[in-house]
C-alpha positions as a Python dict, from the first residue, in 0.01 Angstrom:
ca = {
    (1, 'M'): (0, 0, 0),
    (2, 'R'): (-95, -26, -352),
    (3, 'A'): (203, -235, -446),
    (4, 'T'): (146, -475, -145),
    (5, 'F'): (-225, -494, -240),
    (6, 'F'): (-135, -567, -595),
    (7, 'L'): (108, -846, -487),
    (8, 'L'): (-151, -1000, -249),
    (9, 'I'): (-415, -1020, -546),
    (10, 'C'): (-134, -1175, -777),
    (11, 'F'): (-61, -1443, -511),
    (12, 'V'): (-427, -1524, -435),
    (13, 'T'): (-497, -1543, -804),
    (14, 'L'): (-206, -1761, -868),
    (15, 'G'): (-284, -1994, -574),
    (16, 'L'): (-643, -2027, -695),
    (17, 'F'): (-534, -2096, -1051),
    (18, 'L'): (-296, -2380, -936),
    (19, 'W'): (-564, -2517, -712),
    (20, 'V'): (-817, -2544, -980),
    (21, 'S'): (-593, -2637, -1292),
    (22, 'L'): (-333, -2879, -1148),
    (23, 'N'): (-327, -3185, -935),
    (24, 'G'): (-79, -3442, -811),
    (25, 'L'): (297, -3369, -864),
    (26, 'L'): (226, -3074, -1094),
    (27, 'Y'): (22, -2914, -812),
    (28, 'I'): (318, -2970, -567),
    (29, 'F'): (580, -2825, -805),
    (30, 'G'): (350, -2528, -877),
    (31, 'M'): (306, -2453, -504),
    (32, 'V'): (678, -2487, -440),
    (33, 'M'): (740, -2247, -729),
    (34, 'L'): (478, -1990, -582),
    (35, 'I'): (639, -2020, -232),
    (36, 'I'): (986, -1950, -392),
    (37, 'F'): (845, -1650, -558),
    (38, 'L'): (688, -1538, -227),
    (39, 'V'): (1013, -1555, -57),
    (40, 'I'): (1191, -1364, -326),
    (41, 'T'): (906, -1089, -326),
    (42, 'V'): (917, -1052, 56),
    (43, 'G'): (1298, -1078, 118),
    (44, 'Y'): (1484, -1010, -211),
    (45, 'P'): (1289, -777, -456),
    (46, 'D'): (1601, -545, -477),
    (47, 'T'): (1834, -832, -565),
    (48, 'M'): (1588, -974, -830),
    (49, 'T'): (1550, -627, -986),
    (50, 'L'): (1936, -582, -1000),
    (51, 'F'): (1940, -930, -1178),
    (52, 'L'): (1667, -809, -1424),
    (53, 'L'): (1863, -497, -1512),
    (54, 'G'): (2172, -690, -1549),
    (55, 'A'): (2347, -450, -1289),
    (56, 'R'): (2703, -496, -1183),
    (57, 'E'): (2839, -384, -857),
    (58, 'L'): (3102, -119, -854),
    (59, 'R'): (3409, -127, -623),
    (60, 'S'): (3551, 187, -452),
    (61, 'G'): (3843, 193, -677),
    (62, 'D'): (3649, 181, -997),
    (63, 'E'): (3439, 511, -987),
    (64, 'K'): (3579, 730, -706),
    (65, 'N'): (3362, 1035, -805),
    (66, 'F'): (3057, 806, -786),
    (67, 'F'): (3146, 677, -428),
    (68, 'E'): (3246, 1021, -311),
    (69, 'A'): (2913, 1161, -425),
    (70, 'A'): (2714, 884, -274),
    (71, 'S'): (2888, 883, 65),
    (72, 'Q'): (2859, 1265, 95),
    (73, 'E'): (2487, 1268, 13),
    (74, 'A'): (2419, 965, 238),
    (75, 'Y'): (2587, 1143, 534),
    (76, 'K'): (2401, 1463, 455),
    (77, 'L'): (2065, 1290, 458),
    (78, 'A'): (2157, 1050, 746),
    (79, 'V'): (2086, 728, 566),
    (80, 'P'): (2303, 425, 524),
    (81, 'M'): (2563, 423, 260),
    (82, 'P'): (2412, 253, -57),
    (83, 'K'): (2571, -16, -256),
    (84, 'L'): (2670, 131, -605),
    (85, 'Y'): (2585, -55, -946),
    (86, 'F'): (2584, 32, -1313),
    (87, 'Y'): (2405, -133, -1589),
    (88, 'N'): (2407, -112, -1979),
    (89, 'G'): (2084, 12, -2136),
    (90, 'T'): (1922, 244, -2391),
    (91, 'L'): (1828, 558, -2171),
    (92, 'E'): (2013, 773, -1928),
    (93, 'R'): (1835, 637, -1604),
    (94, 'A'): (1909, 613, -1244),
    (95, 'F'): (1723, 414, -987),
    (96, 'V'): (1731, 349, -614),
    (97, 'L'): (1610, 22, -457),
    (98, 'Q'): (1567, -52, -96),
    (99, 'T'): (1466, -367, 112),
    (100, 'R'): (1490, -299, 485),
    (101, 'N'): (1823, -144, 547),
    (102, 'D'): (1974, -259, 198),
    (103, 'I'): (2005, 38, -25),
    (104, 'S'): (2125, 23, -389),
    (105, 'I'): (2178, 305, -638),
    (106, 'I'): (2198, 201, -1014),
    (107, 'L'): (2303, 414, -1291),
    (108, 'N'): (2304, 372, -1662),
    (109, 'K'): (2676, 344, -1779),
    (110, 'S'): (2662, 624, -2029),
    (111, 'L'): (2520, 852, -1760),
    (112, 'L'): (2789, 753, -1518),
    (113, 'D'): (3052, 826, -1777),
    (114, 'K'): (2927, 1163, -1869),
    (115, 'A'): (2821, 1299, -1529),
    (116, 'S'): (3064, 1521, -1321),
    (117, 'I'): (3104, 1475, -947),
    (118, 'E'): (2874, 1771, -886),
    (119, 'E'): (2597, 1617, -1114),
    (120, 'L'): (2656, 1280, -937),
    (121, 'K'): (2583, 1450, -608),
    (122, 'G'): (2265, 1583, -741),
    (123, 'I'): (2150, 1239, -873),
    (124, 'C'): (2247, 1072, -552),
    (125, 'F'): (2073, 1328, -335),
    (126, 'E'): (1746, 1292, -526),
    (127, 'L'): (1764, 900, -512),
    (128, 'L'): (1857, 886, -149),
    (129, 'L'): (1593, 1152, -63),
    (130, 'Q'): (1335, 882, -158),
    (131, 'V'): (1499, 657, 101),
    (132, 'K'): (1502, 943, 360),
    (133, 'K'): (1126, 981, 297),
    (134, 'G'): (1025, 631, 311),
    (135, 'M'): (931, 622, -63),
    (136, 'A'): (1193, 396, -203),
    (137, 'P'): (1051, 50, -78),
    (138, 'K'): (736, 125, -286),
    (139, 'R'): (953, 195, -593),
    (140, 'T'): (1141, -116, -539),
    (141, 'K'): (823, -327, -531),
    (142, 'A'): (692, -166, -831),
    (143, 'M'): (1010, -227, -1053),
    (144, 'F'): (1028, -583, -918),
    (145, 'I'): (661, -656, -1023),
    (146, 'L'): (710, -512, -1364),
    (147, 'G'): (1048, -656, -1418),
    (148, 'F'): (939, -996, -1329),
    (149, 'L'): (622, -969, -1538),
    (150, 'A'): (830, -861, -1837),
    (151, 'W'): (1086, -1140, -1786),
    (152, 'T'): (797, -1397, -1758),
    (153, 'L'): (624, -1272, -2078),
    (154, 'H'): (950, -1252, -2275),
    (155, 'A'): (1051, -1604, -2179),
    (156, 'T'): (707, -1753, -2251),
    (157, 'S'): (692, -1576, -2590),
    (158, 'A'): (1036, -1692, -2672),
    (159, 'V'): (937, -2047, -2612),
    (160, 'V'): (633, -2008, -2851),
    (161, 'L'): (808, -1802, -3116),
    (162, 'N'): (1092, -2054, -3152),
    (163, 'L'): (831, -2293, -3296),
    (164, 'I'): (808, -2056, -3591),
    (165, 'P'): (1041, -2180, -3865),
    (166, 'F'): (1105, -1830, -4025),
    (167, 'N'): (1337, -1582, -3865),
    (168, 'D'): (1178, -1284, -4017),
    (169, 'I'): (835, -1375, -3893),
    (170, 'R'): (977, -1432, -3534),
    (171, 'K'): (1125, -1098, -3531),
    (172, 'A'): (798, -926, -3647),
    (173, 'S'): (599, -1134, -3386),
    (174, 'D'): (852, -1034, -3113),
    (175, 'W'): (810, -652, -3208),
    (176, 'F'): (431, -683, -3215),
    (177, 'L'): (442, -856, -2867),
    (178, 'N'): (668, -570, -2740),
    (179, 'Y'): (419, -317, -2893),
    (180, 'L'): (139, -477, -2691),
    (181, 'F'): (342, -541, -2367),
    (182, 'N'): (493, -206, -2306),
    (183, 'P'): (163, 3, -2270),
    (184, 'V'): (36, -256, -2029),
    (185, 'F'): (343, -247, -1817),
    (186, 'E'): (314, 135, -1801),
    (187, 'L'): (-54, 113, -1694),
    (188, 'I'): (16, -128, -1416),
    (189, 'F'): (307, 89, -1287),
    (190, 'K'): (84, 389, -1271),
    (191, 'M'): (-184, 193, -1086),
    (192, 'I'): (84, 64, -830),
    (193, 'M'): (272, 388, -776),
    (194, 'G'): (-34, 625, -810),
    (195, 'G'): (-32, 974, -962),
    (196, 'S'): (100, 1158, -653),
    (197, 'Y'): (438, 983, -629),
    (198, 'F'): (655, 1212, -848),
    (199, 'K'): (458, 1521, -722),
    (200, 'K'): (537, 1426, -361),
    (201, 'L'): (904, 1371, -449),
    (202, 'E'): (927, 1717, -608),
    (203, 'H'): (767, 1867, -313),
    (204, 'H'): (1035, 1712, -93),
    (205, 'L'): (1309, 1828, -330),
    (206, 'N'): (1191, 2185, -331),
    (207, 'E'): (1293, 2202, 39),
    (208, 'Y'): (1660, 2163, -81),
    (209, 'P'): (1704, 2436, -354),
    (210, 'A'): (2084, 2391, -388),
    (211, 'E'): (2057, 2020, -461),
    (212, 'K'): (1775, 2074, -685),
    (213, 'E'): (1974, 2303, -882),
    (214, 'L'): (2254, 2044, -914),
    (215, 'L'): (1992, 1790, -1033),
    (216, 'S'): (1859, 2035, -1284),
    (217, 'K'): (2204, 2067, -1465),
    (218, 'V'): (2184, 1683, -1509),
    (219, 'G'): (1855, 1748, -1700),
    (220, 'L'): (2018, 1988, -1947),
    (221, 'K'): (2255, 1699, -2043),
    (222, 'L'): (2007, 1439, -2101),
    (223, 'R'): (1792, 1368, -2394),
    (224, 'K'): (1442, 1508, -2353),
    (225, 'P'): (1142, 1283, -2303),
    (226, 'Y'): (991, 1374, -2639),
    (227, 'T'): (1313, 1232, -2806),
    (228, 'Y'): (1220, 881, -2694),
    (229, 'Y'): (870, 879, -2569),
    (230, 'S'): (720, 1004, -2900),
    (231, 'L'): (553, 720, -3082),
    (232, 'P'): (797, 717, -3380),
    (233, 'S'): (1093, 727, -3152),
    (234, 'R'): (966, 461, -2930),
    (235, 'K'): (890, 227, -3224),
    (236, 'I'): (1238, 269, -3337),
    (237, 'H'): (1371, 158, -3005),
    (238, 'E'): (1153, -133, -2994),
    (239, 'L'): (1256, -244, -3342),
    (240, 'Y'): (1621, -203, -3257),
    (241, 'A'): (1578, -430, -2941),
    (242, 'V'): (1424, -702, -3155),
    (243, 'N'): (1777, -786, -3274),
    (244, 'K'): (1906, -784, -2921),
    (245, 'S'): (1882, -1047, -2652),
    (246, 'R'): (1583, -1104, -2439),
    (247, 'N'): (1780, -971, -2137),
    (248, 'F'): (1824, -640, -2323),
    (249, 'Q'): (1438, -624, -2406),
    (250, 'N'): (1372, -681, -2038),
    (251, 'I'): (1594, -401, -1953),
    (252, 'M'): (1434, -176, -2204),
    (253, 'S'): (1092, -248, -2058),
    (254, 'L'): (1207, -119, -1715),
    (255, 'E'): (1372, 183, -1868),
    (256, 'F'): (1066, 297, -2045),
    (257, 'L'): (849, 295, -1730),
    (258, 'P'): (759, 642, -1618),
    (259, 'H'): (1062, 805, -1433),
    (260, 'E'): (1081, 1088, -1195),
    (261, 'W'): (1318, 1284, -1425),
    (262, 'D'): (1062, 1288, -1704),
    (263, 'Y'): (843, 1481, -1447),
    (264, 'L'): (1121, 1707, -1275),
    (265, 'F'): (1286, 1806, -1593),
    (266, 'R'): (969, 1936, -1764),
    (267, 'N'): (956, 2240, -1534),
    (268, 'V'): (981, 2605, -1626),
    (269, 'E'): (1349, 2644, -1512),
    (270, 'I'): (1479, 2364, -1747),
    (271, 'R'): (1269, 2488, -2049),
    (272, 'S'): (1388, 2841, -2006),
    (273, 'A'): (1758, 2726, -1966),
    (274, 'E'): (1728, 2552, -2287),
}
């Protein structure tokens, strides 16, 4: 409900802004764009999020282990077989998106390359468990909202910064804007998702100790949250992204959103195993 309510507020605010600030052909154009955005939000938030991540669909012959793991876990949980995607980013992340009966699993390419079939089973189970428990649509809406907001802000800032004739100043301004944007994205994400989402997911996962153990092995392979969430590390990532494309910066904005693994892999079992 939080994601839907947030979207409702956004649409009402945008509609009122167009009504007050524009008239004539500009008002008609603005309303058409708002209607298109409404259609995408209601019908295709998963497709738009895949586009914002730069995700590419995998075929069954490309990653046989991934397909085998996904099909087995989907059968185990009695959910539809998801479409499988990979994307190129900075962090080892995995996401699940759902709109009605359309389910998508997206893995970072480096994570896909290093994970064994057993570890892929643990990843797919955790993601599809969110589908089984009816949690995935909320996550999809949250990622779409933040992804579209990041894309809009980066596109607008690109137009403004291109007016600056000095490349070094443009890069410094770009980094400073990312420095301001990302904490706001994280705050909005927490407002939409609420504080109980990851705790609820962990509660459901505790009902499946074997699958949770497989997922825990994935946590031992990954970089720990303090290696990229600490302020110095995060600033290094942001400075590195300045030299990359806007699309890469959009992807990084989505990757740095709070993720369930940051919560699940902080538990006592993982720390003692280290």
